[in-house]
C-alpha positions in Angstrom: 0.6 -12.2 -19.0 2.9 -10.2 -21.2 2.3 -11.9 -24.5 -1.4 -10.8 -24.2 -0.4 -7.0 -24.7 -0.7 -7.8 -28.6 -4.5 -7.9 -28.5 -4.8 -4.8 -27.2 -2.3 -2.1 -28.9 -3.6 0.8 -31.2 -2.4 0.4 -34.9 1.1 2.0 -35.7 3.1 0.1 -32.8 5.7 -1.9 -33.9 6.6 -5.1 -31.7 10.2 -6.7 -31.8 10.0 -10.4 -30.3 13.2 -11.2 -28.8 13.7 -14.4 -30.6 14.1 -12.4 -33.9 11.2 -10.8 -35.3 10.1 -7.3 -36.0 6.5 -6.2 -36.5 5.1 -9.1 -34.7 1.3 -9.2 -34.6 -1.3 -10.6 -32.3 -1.8 -14.4 -31.7 -2.9 -16.4 -34.8 -6.7 -17.1 -35.5 -7.6 -20.6 -34.6 -6.5 -23.2 -37.3 -4.8 -20.4 -39.4 -1.6 -20.5 -37.5 1.9 -20.6 -39.4 3.9 -23.1 -37.3 7.2 -21.3 -37.6 6.0 -18.2 -36.8 6.0 -17.4 -33.1 6.8 -15.4 -30.1 9.6 -15.8 -27.7 7.4 -17.9 -25.5 6.5 -20.2 -28.3 2.8 -19.1 -28.9 1.7 -18.8 -32.5 1.5 -15.1 -33.6 1.2 -13.3 -36.9 3.8 -11.2 -38.9 2.2 -7.9 -39.8 3.2 -6.1 -43.2 6.5 -4.9 -43.3 7.7 -7.3 -40.8 11.1 -9.3 -40.8 13.0 -11.9 -39.1 16.7 -11.7 -38.3 19.4 -14.0 -35.9 19.5 -13.6 -32.5 22.8 -11.4 -32.5 21.1 -9.0 -34.4 17.9 -9.1 -32.1 20.0 -8.6 -29.1 21.9 -5.7 -30.7 18.8 -3.9 -31.1 17.6 -4.7 -27.1 21.1 -3.8 -25.9 21.5 -0.7 -28.3 18.9 0.9 -26.7 16.6 1.0 -29.6 13.4 -0.5 -27.5 11.2 2.1 -26.1 9.0 -0.1 -23.8 9.6 -3.7 -22.7 6.5 -5.7 -21.1 7.8 -8.4 -18.8 6.2 -10.8 -16.2 7.8 -11.1 -12.9 8.0 -13.3 -9.8 8.8 -10.4 -7.4 8.9 -6.6 -7.6 9.8 -4.4 -4.9 9.2 -1.0 -3.9 12.9 0.1 -4.7 12.1 -0.5 -8.4 13.7 -4.2 -8.4 12.8 -7.0 -10.6 13.4 -10.9 -9.7 12.0 -12.6 -12.7 14.3 -15.9 -13.2 14.9 -18.0 -10.6 13.4 -19.5 -7.6 16.4 -21.6 -5.3 16.0 -25.2 -5.7 13.2 -25.3 -8.1 13.3 -25.8 -12.1 11.9 -22.5 -13.8 12.5 -21.4 -17.5 15.3 -19.2 -16.4 16.2 -15.6 -17.3 15.8 -15.6 -21.1 16.4 -11.9 -22.6 14.9 -10.3 -19.6 18.3 -8.8 -18.2 19.0 -7.4 -21.7 15.5 -6.2 -21.9 15.2 -4.4 -18.5 18.6 -2.5 -19.0 18.3 -1.5 -22.9 14.5 -0.4 -22.9 13.7 3.0 -22.3 10.7 2.1 -19.9 10.0 -1.3 -18.3 6.3 -2.2 -17.8 5.9 -5.2 -15.5 2.6 -7.5 -16.3 1.8 -10.0 -13.5 -0.6 -11.4 -10.9 -0.8 -9.3 -7.7 -0.1 -12.5 -5.6 1.8 -15.7 -6.2 -0.4 -18.9 -6.4 -0.3 -19.2 -2.7 -1.4 -16.0 -1.9 1.5 -14.2 -1.0 2.2 -10.8 -2.4 4.1 -10.5 -5.0 4.9 -6.6 -4.8 7.2 -6.6 -1.9 9.2 -4.0 0.4 12.3 -6.0 -0.7 12.6 -8.8 -3.2 13.6 -12.2 -1.4 14.4 -14.0 -4.9 17.7 -13.3 -7.1 17.1 -9.8 -8.7 17.3 -10.1 -12.5 17.7 -6.0 -12.3 17.9 -3.3 -9.9 16.0 0.2 -9.8 14.8 -0.6 -13.6 11.0 -1.0 -13.4 8.7 2.2 -14.0 5.1 0.3 -14.1 3.3 -2.4 -12.6 -0.2 -3.7 -14.0 -1.7 -6.5 -12.4 -5.6 -7.6 -12.2 -5.9 -5.3 -8.9 -4.0 -2.4 -9.9 -2.0 0.1 -11.9 1.1 1.1 -10.0 4.2 3.7 -10.8 7.3 2.9 -9.5 9.5 5.9 -8.9 12.3 7.1 -6.9 9.9 8.3 -4.5 8.0 4.9 -4.0 5.1 3.3 -5.7 2.4 5.3 -6.5 -1.2 3.3 -6.7 -2.7 5.1 -9.9 -5.6 3.0 -10.9 -7.6 0.5 -9.0 -8.9 -2.4 -11.5 -12.8 -3.3 -11.5 -13.6 -5.7 -9.2 -10.7 -4.6 -6.8 -10.8 -2.2 -3.8 -8.2 0.0 -2.2 -8.8 -2.4 0.9 -8.0 -5.5 -1.2 -5.0 -3.8 -2.9 -3.3 -3.1 0.6 -4.0 -6.6 2.2 -2.5 -8.2 -0.7 0.6 -5.8 -1.0 3.7 -6.1 1.4 5.4 -3.0 -0.1 4.5 0.7 1.0 2.1 2.4 -1.4 1.8 5.9 -2.1 -2.1 6.8 -2.3 -3.1 9.7 -4.3 -6.0 11.9 -2.8 -8.2 11.3 -6.0 -8.2 7.4 -5.3 -8.8 8.0 -1.5 -12.1 10.4 -2.6 -13.3 7.5 -4.7 -13.3 4.9 -2.1 -16.6 4.1 -0.5 -17.0 4.9 3.0 -16.5 2.0 5.7 
């Protein structure tokens, strides 16, 4: 899901791809992809005017140096203490951490873009992560197909209910405690 962000950004946002690209553009149009221009996930993308390529040492120097304003990452689990688990399921082969650990500690803001539930229907937003952590107390915002949730020191605040979802649906598919603002309670139809 995080790689879809490039399709929806306003002009003037400069994207860095951790594999060594600055001013990365949206996915390449079908049939027009340059096979040598891809994002960190291997998807064919475009390079916008003024863009450049550099080695991994430079890329991670930018990330670790705190020069990234916002990072958007996927997750296996997120919990109400702003913890992130995104790299390992014990006993299973998964791609690994990649640059996630560097990104969550080097970026000013961490946005998690993920599906609200796992394939088996289990909640991915939990009271406490059950998988090994990528980072502790780093998540700022969680965006799913059901909700937008702000992660704060006070807890997880439900900010938006996505079209096609409902408060009941979100509550039943979230293990974590959610703070529900009055404006969202007022929008819910009476049961």
